[in-house]
C-alpha positions as CSV (number, residue, x, y, z in Angstrom):
1,M,123.0,31.8,121.8
2,L,124.9,34.2,119.7
3,A,128.6,33.4,119.3
4,K,130.8,35.6,121.5
5,P,132.1,38.4,119.3
6,R,135.7,39.7,119.5
7,Q,136.0,42.3,122.2
8,P,136.7,45.8,121.1
9,G,139.6,46.1,123.5
10,E,141.2,43.1,121.9
11,M,141.2,44.8,118.6
12,R,142.4,48.2,119.7
13,S,145.9,47.2,120.7
14,R,147.7,49.5,118.4
15,S,150.6,51.5,119.6
16,L,150.8,55.3,119.4
17,V,153.6,54.9,116.8
18,G,151.4,52.6,114.8
19,R,148.6,55.0,114.9
20,L,150.6,57.9,113.8
21,A,152.2,55.9,111.1
22,A,148.8,54.8,109.9
23,V,147.6,58.4,109.8
24,V,150.5,59.6,107.7
25,L,150.5,56.6,105.5
26,C,146.7,56.7,104.9
27,G,146.9,60.4,104.0
28,V,149.5,59.8,101.3
29,L,148.5,56.3,100.1
30,A,144.8,57.0,100.1
31,G,145.1,60.3,98.3
32,L,147.3,58.7,95.6
33,V,145.3,55.5,95.3
34,L,141.9,57.2,95.1
35,A,143.2,59.9,92.7
36,A,144.6,57.1,90.5
37,A,141.3,55.3,90.7
38,A,139.1,58.3,89.9
39,F,141.5,60.3,87.8
40,P,144.2,58.0,86.4
41,G,145.8,60.9,84.4
42,N,146.4,63.0,87.5
43,L,148.6,60.7,89.5
44,F,151.4,62.3,91.6
45,L,150.0,65.8,90.9
46,G,150.1,67.7,94.2
47,L,148.4,65.1,96.4
48,T,151.5,64.0,98.2
49,V,152.3,67.6,99.1
50,K,148.8,68.2,100.3
51,A,148.6,65.0,102.3
52,T,151.9,65.6,104.1
53,S,151.7,69.4,104.7
54,D,148.1,69.8,106.0
55,A,147.7,69.5,109.7
56,W,145.6,66.6,111.0
57,G,144.1,68.7,113.8
58,G,141.5,71.3,113.4
59,L,138.6,69.0,113.4
60,P,135.5,71.0,112.4
61,Q,132.9,71.8,115.1
62,E,130.2,70.1,113.1
63,L,132.1,66.8,113.5
64,R,132.8,67.4,117.2
65,A,129.2,68.3,118.0
66,P,127.1,67.6,114.9
67,A,123.8,69.6,114.6
68,T,122.0,66.7,113.0
69,A,118.3,67.3,112.4
70,Q,116.0,65.3,114.6
71,R,112.2,65.1,114.7
72,T,110.3,66.8,117.5
73,A,107.8,64.5,119.2
74,V,104.6,65.8,120.7
75,Y,102.8,63.8,123.3
76,A,99.6,64.2,125.2
77,R,99.5,64.9,128.9
78,D,100.3,61.3,129.9
79,G,103.7,61.6,128.2
80,R,103.0,58.4,126.2
81,T,100.2,59.1,123.8
82,L,101.8,60.5,120.6
83,I,99.9,63.4,119.1
84,T,102.2,64.1,116.2
85,N,105.8,64.9,115.2
86,F,107.3,67.8,113.4
87,Y,110.3,67.1,111.2
88,D,112.2,67.9,108.0
89,V,114.1,64.6,108.4
90,D,112.6,61.6,110.2
91,R,115.4,61.0,112.7
92,R,115.6,60.4,116.5
93,D,118.9,59.8,118.1
94,V,119.3,57.0,120.7
95,P,122.3,55.9,122.8
96,L,124.2,52.8,121.9
97,T,122.9,51.1,125.0
98,E,119.3,51.3,123.4
99,I,120.4,49.5,120.2
100,A,120.3,45.7,120.1
101,P,123.8,44.2,120.1
102,V,123.0,42.3,116.9
103,M,122.3,45.6,115.1
104,R,125.7,46.9,116.1
105,Q,127.4,43.7,115.0
106,A,125.4,43.6,111.7
107,I,126.4,47.2,110.7
108,V,130.0,46.5,111.4
109,A,129.9,43.3,109.4
110,A,128.1,44.9,106.5
111,E,130.1,48.1,106.2
112,D,133.5,47.8,108.0
113,R,134.6,44.5,109.3
114,R,137.9,45.9,110.7
115,F,136.2,48.9,112.3
116,Y,137.6,48.1,115.8
117,S,141.1,47.6,114.5
118,H,141.8,50.5,112.2
119,G,142.5,54.1,113.0
120,G,139.7,55.6,110.9
121,V,141.2,54.5,107.5
122,D,141.4,50.8,106.5
123,L,144.8,50.5,104.7
124,R,144.0,47.0,103.6
125,G,140.7,48.2,102.1
126,V,142.5,51.0,100.3
127,A,145.0,48.6,98.9
128,R,142.2,46.2,97.8
129,A,140.3,49.1,96.2
130,L,143.5,50.1,94.4
131,V,143.9,46.7,92.9
132,T,140.2,46.3,92.0
133,N,140.0,49.8,90.4
134,A,143.1,49.2,88.4
135,K,141.9,45.9,87.1
136,E,138.3,46.6,86.5
137,G,138.3,50.3,85.8
138,T,135.9,51.0,88.7
139,T,136.0,53.4,91.6
140,Q,135.6,51.3,94.7
141,G,135.8,53.7,97.6
142,A,137.0,51.6,100.6
143,S,135.2,54.0,103.0
144,T,135.2,53.0,106.7
145,L,132.3,53.6,109.0
146,T,134.2,56.6,110.4
147,M,134.6,58.0,106.9
148,Q,131.0,57.4,106.1
149,Y,130.0,59.1,109.3
150,V,132.1,62.2,108.3
151,R,130.5,62.3,104.9
152,N,127.0,62.1,106.4
153,V,127.6,64.9,108.9
154,L,129.1,67.2,106.3
155,K,126.3,66.6,103.8
156,S,123.5,67.1,106.3
157,D,124.9,70.0,108.5
158,P,122.1,72.7,108.4
159,E,124.7,75.4,109.1
160,R,126.7,74.7,105.9
161,T,125.6,76.1,102.6
162,A,123.9,74.0,100.0
163,E,127.1,74.1,97.9
164,E,129.1,72.9,100.9
165,R,126.7,70.1,101.6
166,Q,126.7,69.0,98.0
167,S,130.5,69.0,97.9
168,A,130.6,66.4,100.7
169,T,129.4,63.7,98.3
170,E,131.2,64.8,95.1
171,V,133.4,62.2,93.4
172,S,136.8,63.8,93.7
173,A,140.2,62.9,95.2
174,G,140.2,66.2,97.2
175,R,136.9,65.3,98.8
176,K,138.1,61.8,99.6
177,L,141.3,63.0,101.0
178,Q,139.5,65.5,103.3
179,E,137.2,62.6,104.4
180,I,140.3,60.5,105.3
181,R,141.9,63.3,107.2
182,Y,138.8,64.1,109.2
183,A,138.2,60.4,109.9
184,A,141.7,59.9,111.3
185,A,141.4,63.0,113.5
186,L,138.0,61.9,114.7
187,E,139.3,58.6,115.8
188,Q,141.8,60.4,118.0
189,T,138.9,62.4,119.6
190,L,136.1,59.8,120.1
191,D,136.2,56.2,121.1
192,K,134.9,53.5,118.8
193,D,131.5,53.0,120.5
194,E,130.8,56.7,120.3
195,I,131.6,56.7,116.6
196,L,129.4,53.7,116.0
197,A,126.5,55.2,117.9
198,R,126.8,58.4,115.9
199,Y,126.9,56.5,112.6
200,L,123.9,54.4,113.5
201,N,122.0,57.6,114.4
202,I,122.8,59.4,111.1
203,A,122.8,56.8,108.4
204,Y,120.0,56.7,105.9
205,F,118.1,53.4,105.8
206,G,115.7,54.3,103.0
207,S,111.9,55.0,102.9
208,G,112.5,58.3,104.6
209,A,114.1,56.8,107.7
210,Y,117.3,58.5,109.0
211,G,119.0,56.7,111.9
212,I,118.4,53.4,113.4
213,A,115.5,54.5,115.6
214,A,113.5,55.8,112.7
215,A,114.4,52.8,110.6
216,S,113.3,50.3,113.3
217,E,110.0,52.1,113.5
218,R,109.5,52.5,109.8
219,Y,110.1,48.9,108.8
220,F,109.2,46.9,111.8
221,S,107.3,49.1,114.3
222,V,109.8,48.3,117.0
223,T,112.5,50.1,119.0
224,P,116.1,49.6,118.1
225,A,116.5,47.5,121.3
226,E,113.9,45.1,120.1
227,L,115.4,44.2,116.7
228,T,115.9,40.5,116.0
229,L,119.0,39.1,114.1
230,A,117.0,38.9,110.8
231,Q,115.7,42.4,111.2
232,A,119.1,43.8,112.1
233,A,120.7,42.1,109.1
234,L,118.1,43.5,106.7
235,L,118.5,47.1,108.0
236,A,122.3,46.9,108.0
237,G,122.1,45.8,104.4
238,L,120.1,48.8,103.3
239,V,122.7,51.5,104.0
240,Q,124.8,50.7,101.0
241,S,122.0,51.5,98.6
242,P,118.9,52.5,100.6
243,N,116.7,53.5,97.7
244,E,117.4,50.3,95.7
245,Y,117.3,47.8,98.6
246,S,114.3,49.2,100.6
247,P,111.7,46.5,100.7
248,I,109.0,49.2,101.0
249,D,109.9,51.4,98.2
250,G,112.6,49.4,96.3
251,D,113.4,45.8,95.4
252,R,112.2,43.3,98.1
253,D,114.3,40.5,96.5
254,A,117.4,42.6,96.4
255,A,116.9,43.4,100.1
256,L,116.8,39.7,100.9
257,V,119.9,39.1,98.9
258,R,121.6,41.9,100.8
259,R,120.4,40.5,104.1
260,S,121.9,37.2,103.3
261,Y,125.3,38.9,102.6
262,V,125.2,40.6,106.0
263,L,124.4,37.3,107.8
264,D,127.4,35.6,106.0
265,S,129.6,38.6,106.9
266,M,128.5,38.3,110.6
267,V,129.7,34.7,110.5
268,V,133.1,35.8,109.2
269,T,133.5,38.4,112.0
270,G,132.5,35.8,114.6
271,A,129.4,37.7,115.7
272,I,127.2,34.7,115.0
273,T,127.5,31.1,114.0
274,T,126.7,29.5,110.7
275,A,123.6,27.9,112.1
276,Q,122.3,31.2,113.5
277,A,122.8,32.8,110.1
278,D,120.9,29.9,108.3
279,R,118.0,30.2,110.7
280,A,117.8,34.0,110.2
281,R,118.1,33.5,106.4
282,A,115.2,31.2,106.4
283,E,112.8,33.7,108.1
284,D,110.2,35.3,105.9
285,L,110.5,39.0,105.5
286,T,107.7,40.2,107.6
287,L,107.3,44.0,107.6
288,D,105.1,46.1,109.8
289,P,105.6,49.6,108.3
290,T,104.9,52.6,110.4
291,E,105.1,56.1,109.0
292,Q,105.5,58.8,111.6
293,P,102.9,61.6,111.4
294,N,104.4,65.0,110.5
295,G,102.5,68.1,111.4
296,C,99.0,68.9,112.6
297,T,97.2,67.7,109.5
298,A,98.9,64.3,109.7
299,I,97.4,63.3,113.0
300,P,95.6,60.0,112.4
301,G,92.0,60.3,111.4
302,S,90.6,58.8,114.6
303,H,92.0,61.9,116.4
304,A,91.6,64.5,113.7
305,D,90.0,66.8,116.3
306,W,93.4,67.1,118.1
307,G,94.6,69.2,115.2
308,F,93.1,72.4,116.6
309,F,95.1,71.9,119.8
310,C,98.2,71.0,117.7
311,D,97.7,74.2,115.7
312,Y,97.5,76.3,118.8
313,L,100.6,74.6,120.2
314,R,102.5,75.5,117.0
315,S,101.4,79.1,117.2
316,W,102.5,79.2,120.8
317,W,105.9,77.7,119.9
318,L,106.5,80.3,117.1
319,A,106.0,83.1,119.7
320,Q,108.6,81.8,122.2
321,P,112.0,83.6,122.1
322,A,113.6,80.5,123.8
323,F,113.4,78.7,120.4
324,G,115.1,81.5,118.3
325,G,115.2,85.2,117.6
326,T,112.9,85.0,114.6
327,V,109.8,83.1,113.6
328,A,111.9,81.3,110.9
329,E,114.4,80.2,113.5
330,R,111.7,78.9,115.8
331,E,110.1,77.0,113.0
332,Q,113.5,75.4,112.2
333,A,113.9,74.5,115.9
334,L,110.5,72.8,115.9
335,R,111.2,70.8,112.8
336,R,114.9,70.0,113.4
337,G,115.6,70.4,117.1
338,G,114.7,66.9,118.3
339,Y,112.6,68.2,121.3
340,T,110.3,66.1,123.3
341,V,107.1,68.0,124.1
342,V,104.6,66.8,126.7
343,T,101.5,68.9,126.1
344,S,98.7,69.7,128.5
345,L,96.1,68.0,126.3
346,D,94.0,65.5,128.3
347,P,92.7,62.9,125.9
348,T,89.8,62.1,128.2
349,V,88.6,65.7,128.5
350,Q,89.3,66.2,124.8
351,A,87.2,63.2,123.8
352,S,84.3,64.5,126.0
353,A,84.5,68.0,124.5
354,L,84.3,66.6,121.0
355,R,81.5,64.3,121.9
356,Q,79.5,67.1,123.4
357,S,80.1,69.5,120.5
358,L,78.9,66.8,118.1
359,A,75.8,66.2,120.2
360,V,74.7,69.8,119.6
361,F,75.8,70.2,115.9
362,D,76.8,67.5,113.4
363,S,80.1,68.0,111.6
364,D,78.3,68.8,108.4
365,E,76.1,71.5,109.9
366,P,77.1,75.1,109.1
367,R,76.9,76.0,112.8
368,A,79.8,75.0,115.2
369,L,80.3,74.7,118.9
370,P,84.0,75.2,119.7
371,I,84.8,74.3,123.3
372,A,87.9,75.0,125.4
373,A,88.9,73.7,128.8
374,V,91.6,75.5,130.9
375,E,93.2,74.7,134.3
376,P,92.9,77.6,136.8
377,G,96.2,78.5,138.4
378,T,98.3,77.3,135.6
379,G,96.5,78.2,132.4
380,R,97.2,74.8,130.9
381,V,94.8,74.0,128.1
382,L,93.2,70.6,128.7
383,A,91.0,70.4,125.6
384,M,90.2,72.3,122.4
385,A,87.4,70.7,120.4
386,V,84.8,71.6,117.7
387,N,82.5,69.7,115.5
388,R,85.0,69.8,112.5
389,N,87.9,67.7,111.3
390,Y,91.2,69.5,111.3
391,S,92.1,68.5,107.8
392,L,93.1,69.8,104.3
393,A,90.7,67.3,102.7
394,A,88.3,68.7,100.2
395,N,84.8,69.6,101.2
396,P,81.6,69.2,99.2
397,A,80.7,72.1,96.9
398,G,79.5,75.1,98.8
399,Q,80.8,74.0,102.2
400,D,84.1,75.9,102.5
401,N,84.8,75.0,106.1
402,R,82.9,71.9,106.8
403,P,83.4,69.2,107.7
404,N,87.1,69.9,107.1
405,T,89.0,73.0,108.0
406,V,92.3,74.3,109.3
407,N,90.9,77.6,110.5
408,Q,91.5,78.0,114.2
409,L,87.8,77.9,115.3
410,V,88.6,77.5,119.1
411,A,91.5,79.9,119.8
412,G,91.0,82.4,117.0
413,G,93.6,83.9,114.8
414,G,94.1,84.1,111.0
415,A,90.7,84.4,109.5
416,I,88.9,83.9,112.8
417,D,88.3,87.0,114.9
418,G,85.9,85.1,117.3
419,Y,82.3,85.3,118.2
420,Q,80.1,87.5,120.3
421,A,79.7,85.9,123.7
422,G,76.7,88.0,125.0
423,S,76.1,88.3,128.7
424,T,79.2,86.3,129.7
425,F,80.9,89.7,129.5
426,K,78.8,91.0,132.4
427,L,81.4,89.3,134.6
428,F,83.9,92.1,133.6
429,T,81.4,94.8,134.6
430,M,80.8,93.1,137.9
431,L,84.5,92.8,138.6
432,A,85.1,96.4,137.8
433,A,82.3,97.4,140.1
434,L,83.5,95.2,143.0
435,E,87.0,96.6,142.5
436,S,85.6,100.1,142.7
437,G,84.2,99.3,146.2
438,L,80.6,98.5,145.2
439,P,79.3,95.4,147.1
440,L,77.4,92.5,145.7
441,D,74.3,93.9,147.4
442,T,74.4,97.1,145.3
443,E,70.8,97.8,144.2
444,Y,69.4,99.3,141.0
445,Y,65.9,99.3,139.7
446,A,66.0,97.5,136.4
447,P,63.4,98.8,133.9
448,T,62.4,97.1,130.7
449,R,64.4,99.7,128.8
450,L,67.2,102.0,130.1
451,P,67.9,105.3,128.3
452,T,71.6,105.9,128.3
453,R,74.0,108.7,127.5
454,Y,75.5,106.8,124.6
455,P,74.7,107.5,121.0
456,A,72.5,105.0,119.2
457,E,74.6,104.8,116.1
458,G,74.5,101.4,114.5
459,S,72.0,100.0,117.0
460,T,68.3,99.0,116.8
461,A,67.8,99.6,120.5
462,V,67.1,103.4,120.5
463,C,65.2,105.9,122.6
464,G,65.3,109.0,120.5
465,D,68.9,109.5,119.6
466,R,70.2,107.5,122.6
467,W,71.2,103.8,122.9
468,C,68.4,102.2,124.9
469,P,69.0,98.5,125.8
470,A,66.2,96.3,127.0
471,N,65.7,93.3,129.1
472,A,65.0,90.0,127.2
473,D,62.3,88.9,129.6
474,P,60.8,91.9,131.5
475,A,58.6,89.6,133.6
476,S,61.6,87.8,135.3
477,M,64.2,90.6,135.0
478,N,62.6,93.9,135.8
479,G,62.6,95.3,139.3
480,Y,65.1,95.9,142.1
481,R,68.2,93.8,141.5
482,T,71.5,93.2,143.2
483,M,74.6,91.8,141.5
484,W,73.6,88.3,142.7
485,D,70.2,88.1,141.1
486,A,71.0,90.4,138.2
487,F,73.9,88.1,137.2
488,G,71.7,85.0,137.8
489,R,68.8,86.3,135.7
490,S,71.1,88.1,133.3
491,V,69.4,91.5,133.6
492,N,70.7,93.8,130.8
493,T,69.5,97.1,132.2
494,Y,71.0,96.5,135.6
495,F,74.5,95.8,134.1
496,V,74.3,98.7,131.7
497,R,73.6,100.9,134.7
498,L,76.4,99.3,136.7
499,S,78.7,99.9,133.7
500,E,77.7,103.6,133.6
501,Q,78.5,103.8,137.3
502,V,82.0,102.6,137.1
503,G,82.7,103.7,133.5
504,P,82.9,101.5,130.4
505,A,86.6,102.1,130.0
506,K,87.2,100.3,133.3
507,V,85.1,97.4,132.1
508,V,87.1,97.1,128.9
509,E,90.3,97.4,130.8
510,M,89.1,94.6,133.2
511,A,88.4,92.3,130.3
512,Q,91.9,92.9,128.8
513,R,93.4,92.3,132.2
514,L,91.8,88.9,132.2
515,G,93.2,88.0,128.8
516,I,90.4,89.0,126.4
517,T,92.1,89.8,123.1
518,F,90.5,92.1,120.5
519,R,91.2,90.4,117.2
520,S,88.8,92.4,114.9
521,D,90.0,95.8,113.7
522,L,86.7,97.4,114.9
523,D,86.9,96.0,118.4
524,E,90.6,96.9,118.7
525,K,89.9,100.5,117.7
526,L,86.9,100.9,120.0
527,A,89.0,99.5,122.9
528,R,91.9,101.8,122.1
529,T,90.1,105.0,121.3
530,D,86.5,104.9,122.4
531,A,86.3,102.7,125.4
532,A,84.8,105.4,127.6
533,D,81.7,105.4,125.3
534,W,81.6,101.7,124.6
535,G,78.5,101.1,126.7
536,A,77.4,98.0,124.9
537,F,80.6,96.2,125.8
538,T,79.0,94.9,129.0
539,L,76.5,93.0,126.8
540,G,79.2,91.1,125.0
541,V,79.2,92.7,121.6
542,S,83.0,92.2,121.2
543,A,84.2,89.1,119.4
544,T,86.0,86.6,121.6
545,T,86.9,82.9,121.6
546,P,86.2,80.0,123.9
547,L,89.9,79.8,124.8
548,D,90.1,83.5,125.9
549,L,86.8,83.2,127.7
550,A,87.8,80.0,129.6
551,A,91.1,81.6,130.6
552,A,89.3,84.8,131.8
553,Y,86.9,82.8,134.0
554,A,89.7,80.6,135.2
555,T,91.3,83.8,136.6
556,V,88.3,84.2,138.8
557,A,88.4,80.5,139.7
558,A,92.0,81.0,140.8
559,E,91.0,83.9,143.0
560,G,92.4,86.6,140.8
561,T,95.5,85.0,139.3
562,Y,95.6,85.2,135.5
563,C,97.6,82.6,133.7
564,A,98.3,82.9,130.0
565,P,96.9,79.8,128.2
566,L,99.7,77.2,128.0
567,P,99.6,74.1,125.8
568,V,102.6,72.3,127.4
569,L,103.6,70.6,130.6
570,S,107.3,70.3,129.6
571,V,109.7,70.7,126.7
572,A,113.0,68.8,126.8
573,G,115.9,69.0,124.4
574,P,117.5,66.0,122.7
575,D,119.8,65.5,125.7
576,G,116.8,65.5,128.1
577,T,117.4,68.9,129.6
578,K,114.1,70.6,130.3
579,L,113.5,74.2,129.1
580,P,111.7,76.7,131.3
581,V,109.1,77.4,128.6
582,G,106.8,74.8,130.2
583,D,106.4,76.8,133.4
584,P,103.1,78.7,133.8
585,S,103.1,82.4,133.1
586,C,100.9,83.8,135.8
587,R,100.3,87.2,137.5
588,R,97.8,88.5,140.0
589,V,95.3,90.8,138.3
590,L,92.6,90.9,140.9
591,D,92.3,91.1,144.7
592,A,91.4,87.7,145.9
593,D,88.3,89.0,147.7
594,V,87.0,90.7,144.5
595,A,87.4,87.3,142.7
596,R,85.6,85.5,145.5
597,A,82.8,87.9,145.5
598,A,82.4,87.5,141.7
599,T,82.3,83.7,142.1
600,D,79.6,84.1,144.8
601,A,77.4,85.9,142.3
602,A,78.4,83.5,139.5
603,R,76.9,80.6,141.4
604,C,73.4,82.1,140.7
605,P,73.2,81.5,137.0
606,V,74.1,77.8,137.4
607,G,71.3,77.2,139.9
608,Q,73.4,77.0,143.1
609,D,73.2,79.0,146.3
610,P,76.2,81.1,147.2
611,A,77.6,81.7,150.6
612,Y,75.1,84.6,151.3
613,G,72.1,82.9,149.8
614,R,70.9,85.8,147.6
615,C,70.2,84.0,144.3
616,T,66.7,84.2,143.0
617,G,67.0,82.3,139.7
618,G,69.5,81.3,137.0
619,T,69.6,81.1,133.2
620,A,71.6,77.9,133.2
621,A,70.3,76.1,136.3
622,A,70.4,72.7,134.5
623,A,74.2,72.8,135.0
624,D,73.8,72.1,138.7
625,R,71.9,68.9,138.0
626,I,74.5,67.7,135.5
627,V,77.5,68.2,137.8
628,D,75.5,66.6,140.6
629,G,75.9,69.5,143.1
630,R,79.7,69.9,142.7
631,P,80.5,73.5,143.5
632,L,80.1,75.4,140.3
633,A,79.9,78.9,139.0
634,G,79.4,80.4,135.5
635,K,77.4,82.5,133.1
636,S,75.4,82.0,129.9
637,G,75.3,84.5,127.1
638,T,73.2,85.3,124.1
639,S,74.1,87.8,121.4
640,D,71.6,90.0,119.5
641,Q,68.7,88.1,118.0
642,D,70.1,84.8,119.2
643,A,72.9,84.8,116.7
644,T,75.2,83.0,119.2
645,K,74.7,81.1,122.4
646,S,77.5,80.8,125.0
647,F,78.1,79.2,128.3
648,V,81.2,79.3,130.5
649,A,81.5,77.6,133.8
650,Y,84.1,76.7,136.4
651,T,85.1,74.8,139.5
652,P,88.3,75.5,141.4
653,Q,89.9,72.8,139.2
654,V,88.7,73.6,135.6
655,A,87.1,76.3,133.5
656,V,85.2,75.4,130.3
657,A,83.7,77.7,127.7
658,G,81.6,77.0,124.6
659,I,80.2,79.4,122.0
660,A,77.7,78.2,119.4
661,A,77.9,80.2,116.2
662,N,78.2,80.0,112.5
663,P,81.9,80.9,111.9
664,D,81.3,81.6,108.2
665,D,78.1,83.6,108.5
666,P,77.5,85.8,111.6
667,T,74.0,86.6,110.3
668,D,73.0,83.0,110.7
669,R,71.3,82.7,114.0
670,V,71.8,79.5,116.0
671,G,68.5,80.2,117.8
672,I,67.0,79.9,121.2
673,A,67.0,76.1,121.2
674,A,70.8,75.9,121.1
675,Q,71.2,77.4,124.6
676,S,70.2,74.2,126.5
677,G,72.6,72.2,124.3
678,V,75.5,74.5,125.0
679,V,74.9,74.5,128.7
680,E,74.7,70.7,128.8
681,A,77.8,70.4,126.7
682,V,80.0,72.6,128.9
683,A,78.7,71.0,132.1
684,R,79.4,67.5,130.9
685,V,83.0,68.4,129.9
686,I,83.4,69.7,133.5
687,V,82.2,66.4,134.7
688,A,84.8,64.6,132.6
689,A,87.5,66.9,133.7
690,T,86.8,66.5,137.4
691,E,85.9,62.8,137.5
692,G,87.7,61.0,140.2
693,R,88.9,64.2,141.8
694,P,87.8,65.3,145.2
695,E,85.3,68.2,145.4
696,A,86.8,71.6,146.0
697,D,84.6,74.4,147.3
698,F,84.9,78.1,146.7
699,T,86.0,80.5,149.5
700,P,83.2,82.9,150.4
701,P,83.9,86.7,150.0
702,S,84.2,89.1,152.9
703,R,81.0,90.4,154.4
704,D,81.9,94.0,153.5
705,L,82.3,93.2,149.8
706,A,79.2,91.1,149.8
707,L,76.7,93.2,151.8
708,G,78.1,96.6,152.3
709,D,75.7,98.8,154.3
710,E,72.5,96.8,153.3
711,P,70.4,99.9,152.4
712,E,66.6,99.7,152.4
713,R,64.9,99.3,149.1
714,R,63.0,102.2,147.6
715,A,60.1,101.9,145.1
716,P,60.3,103.7,141.8
717,P,57.8,106.5,140.9
718,T,54.5,105.7,139.3
719,R,55.0,104.4,135.8
720,S,53.1,105.4,132.7
721,G,53.9,102.1,131.1
722,D,56.3,103.7,128.5
723,D,59.7,103.5,130.3
724,E,61.8,105.1,127.6
725,N,59.5,108.1,127.1
726,D,58.4,108.7,130.7
727,L,60.2,111.9,131.8
728,D,59.5,111.4,135.5
729,L,61.0,107.9,135.3
730,R,64.0,109.1,133.4
731,E,64.7,111.8,136.1
732,W,64.4,109.1,138.7
733,F,66.9,107.0,136.8
734,D,69.3,109.9,136.8
735,R,69.0,110.3,140.5
736,L,69.8,106.6,140.9
737,R,73.1,106.9,139.0
738,T,74.9,106.8,142.4
739,P,74.0,103.5,144.1
740,R,73.1,103.3,147.8
């Protein structure tokens, strides 16, 4: 049992007259005493006048409500798993109730035994310092905890200039007198426990730890409430000379000597008994150092893949006006604001995404498989993984971005414009057509090649001087097709014709409406000035990212509600107040029936039967087997000459996209074999994201938008076998530009 300490109330019985007298006397006496100690030749020169004429009021705002820098802690979705911190100073404030009583007693015993009985200035200490300084020629300061707190606030206030912060620690009578005045005024504003709490939260304990919470973690990997007597005594002993006494960076023996002094002082104050002090003194110094990670590249190696999500979170933060009017102010808020951020990152889904990406390509391979998972209806990002380490570590010669990189391979930005996602963009053409009133049962005859009205500039698919796209597998793709089986079989010529019908500009606008961002200069220019002639857009020639693609398909999963990708669940300030930035930013961009119709067709590629049973095959049918029949929709994609392979799929609960590509060399083809791996990877991430959750089915579309008038099929004219040069066939194509 600890000895019962003297109660604060028993030591505060000082009359108002006594307090006022102490204030005045301290101002005069301390100014003279310290001036004599520091500058013996300047005694009686003006300090008496200054001490008695200046008002004690006017306590600076930084002392009333100090803007002390605190670290921002970033957690995973569960609110407990730490991802990383952001800080300039490693500090986290805690209330006095969360600090062990022995720690409070130890700091008082070590630094200011009469803390609970003086009015901010210890007259006996000043007198003792006067005698000592006069005899020994030293400059003993006699600073109380309150005075030390004042000094710490003034030297760390981010709103003060560098010169002002430096002046807070200069050796001068003027600075000491100001410190005394502020301490006395502060004691009339705050009670003792509040001052003690503030002191413990701002004091420097060495080894980069500011405040008792950071110190407890840094030295012993415990919370302040869990500190033992021996641990508390050691920490209390550090504040006098933290760099010298720190047992991590300084002198371990000196730290133990100082610990012993604190224990003896605690006996003097009555906080503990001699026996308790002796037992604590006999304990070995057992450290368990923990250094808090700082920033995205400091995430522990076992979770280096989390850095890509962390990088996206930081980019998102810097774009939020709630954290400041400029990017610099938002950066400062992140690193000094003491926020608690609970992100949307699901460690289980993230682990699955990384595992699946590495199953397709090893981290040392030049090709990558970035994967993103998004929650429909909220936009919250559940996972962002790729077969790379988010790290600044050096790579082997000739491997600029593998296995380590800080380029944003999943969300794009900086040096990453994105990757061509091929036929996954056919979704935007189908949505534009459905929105225009064309039903899913709209039929076109899909030839091997389709002459178009678009110039063939920059393309190898030409018929004369026209762009002339072809089907990848005429045997399975040619013929009469509806949106159902054309989407399922990924029939290029059908969707190019459909794009011609509604107009490519509407298709481009639809993609933008669903969050597709044009990061490359060429794509941005085409979308802005030449969208009406961008016929190839429907085949996915524009660069995109897995995150954009997942968010776009999540819009369809949410029946037409687009939600901007969001990396957080909540953001709370140091006082626990939640900011509205954690709320989803959603808007309706599609009629619900249009989205339902698109989903009905999107069940064909993954090997499932939609509500109207019109699927005749799918390019990613293996996905249905992997998800074990759970309602699923999606689309695979291949860019020209198999340079990239993509797959995006969704349930009502999650949308996942992956794009296999070489981010450093777009001419390096990932090849046909990569497709099955990408499909399996995305499907297995969906399994991980929905495990333990009840199955949710899709709502069927209306009959009108699905079937329309159900026209009879018509056969094409006799073919010569040369589609692109057969004039009769081309005339027939022209007559079919208006669907039945």
